[in-house]
N, C-alpha and C positions, 0 to 999 in steps of 0.2 A: 141093675146100676146103682149106684151113692147117687147121692144131692150132689155131689162135688166133682164129681167124676162128668156130668152132665153138667155143671156149671163152668165147667173149661171147655170142653168141646162146644157148647156154641160159642162164651168168648169169643174161639178162636171164628167159627161161621163167621163173624157180624163183621169182626174183624177184616176176616180175609175178603167181606162180602166189601166192606168199605175198601178195599186195600183195589179191587176190582175199578170199582167203581171210582175213583176217584186216578188211577190210571188211564182208563177210559173216560174219561175229567180231559187229557191234554195229548191220549192218541201214543200215549205210553214212549213218547219220544220222552228218552232220559234226559238225551247227549241237549234238551234245550229246558234242563229244570232250574226252573230256577226259585228263590222265598215265593213270589208271588205262587206257584204249582206246587208249592213244597206246601207252604204253612197249614191247608186247610183238611188231609189226610190229619194233620195230631188232633182237631175235635170232630170229627168224622168217628176214630179211632177216642174219644174220648168218653163223647154222649152212646157209642151204640155198645163198651163197656159201664160204663153204669145203666145203661137200660138192659140188657145181662143178669146186674147186683139188683134192679129191685123186680125180674123180674124171682129171680130166686127169691126171695126176700120173701114174695107175697105166696112162694111157693111152699115153703119153707117155715113159716108160721104155723099157721089149722093145722100142722102132721107135726111138731115140735118136734123137728130134725132142727138138731143142733150138734156138731161134729170139729174138733180140735179141726180136724182137714176144710173145711166151711170156712171156718177161724180164716181159717191159714189165706184163702183164695181170694175173703172179702179182703183181706195186707196186704195182700200181694197184685191185686186188681187194680187195688185204691189207692197206691205207687205207681200204678203206669196212671192212672187216671188222675191225680196235682199234674207226676210231668208233662205229657198232655196238657191238657188244660193252660199251662202254664208256655207251651213251645206252640199252642195254636197262635192267640193272639203275639207271645213274645216276638214270632217272625217275624213278622207283618209290621208291628209298630217298629222293630230295626230296620225291615227294609224302605217305611215311607220312612225314616226319621232320617236316614241313602240316600231316596232320593227328592233333598227337603224340602220333605210333606210337615215340619218339624215332628212334636210329643202328642201321644197321648191324651186326652181322647180325641182335639179336638183331627190331629191327622188321621184316624181314623171315619170321625163323621167325612173327610176332605174327601177323603177315597170313597165311599158307598155316594155319598148323596143326599139330599135334603128328605125325599121319598123314604127314607131304610136309615135317617139317623134312629127311628129310632124302635130299629133293631137290632142296631151299634147300640146303643143302651141298653140295654134289655141284656143283653152279648152282656156286656161289662160288670154289666149291675151282681148277676149270674158268678161271673168268671173272685168276685171279688164273697158272693155271699160262700163257694163252697172251698175257695180257700182258707176261709173264717176260719169257716166248719171245725180247719184243721187245729184249731185250737182252743180243740175240749177237754184237751187234759191238760189245761191252765182252770175251763172258766169250769167243768161237768156239774163241780157239787154246787152253782150255786142255782135255784127254784127256772130262773131265768130264762136259761141254755134249753131249755124241755121242749125252750118255742123255739128254737133254734129249727127242730124238727121239720117241722114245718114251712120255717120260713125254702130253707132246707129243696123239700118239696115242689116247692113253686118254683125253684130258681130252677130243675130241670124240664118244667113244663116250659120260662124259660126261653132253654137253653133250645128249648122243638122251634120252637119257635122263628128263635136268632136264625136256627142253621136254614131251614124256609122259605123263611125271606132271602138269606143271602148271599147262602148255599148252590154255588156252579147245581155239584152231586145232584145234590134235596130238592131240584128243581126242573131236572127233566127226568121222561124215560123210566125205567126198569128202575131205579135204584129211590124213585119220588114216591113211586109207590110201595115201596120198601118203607121210604122212613115216617109215612101217615103208617101205617102196619103199627113201626115201633111205637108211635106220639097215641097210636088208642091203645092199641096193649099195654101202653103205660097209663093211660087214663085209667082204662078197669084194674090193672097190676093197685093202684094209688086208692080206686072204690074199694076195693079188697082190704086193705088192710087201715083200711080208715073204718070200715064197719064194722069190719071187727074188734078196732079202739072201741071204738064208742059201743060197742056192744060186753066190752067187758074185760076184752082180755089188754096187756098189762105191753102201752108201747114200745119199742127195744129202739136199739140206739138205728141209728139212719147207719146206713149199708156205707159211706163212703166214708165214714169213722173209724172203720178197718177194726171196728169191734164188734159186728154182725155175731 
């Protein structure tokens, strides 16, 4: 099976698992579904999709697998990620504002309490990094832009921690174990990619740029 088929299949699987974990979180009571119950699914979907992108990238680089179909996969899933990472905090901020807690970042910090402020700030920082990376069309000609790849990889690890501390689904049951699997394999994939890079391979444009 070609790699792009496996990429799409794995993406479908992780999104389905995220949906199941999310639905179990409110016992599938869609009649009482509100914004506070809805916004987490977009965060789970965004991270799960990006995790697949990193895994596929770690597989394709040593094998030098490049094809229009694989590029199309990265392009389409990157748009999915952008939409999801905007809806995830956007819906929460909108509902908090409606409930009289004001605007971010203050409203989000009030929502979680002092012990979790660091996780919120890390999540916000990672969001801005991912959105800033979409400006690669403008800034990629500058030499300093190549360092954004490392910043984005750090943001991905930050999102893992953010969800681990704040997510309902990621702290309990079978999905917590799966989340740790995502984190461990993400670190291994990054380690492999960086090892290949420092051994002399030219670093590719990161997956979320939709140019993989």
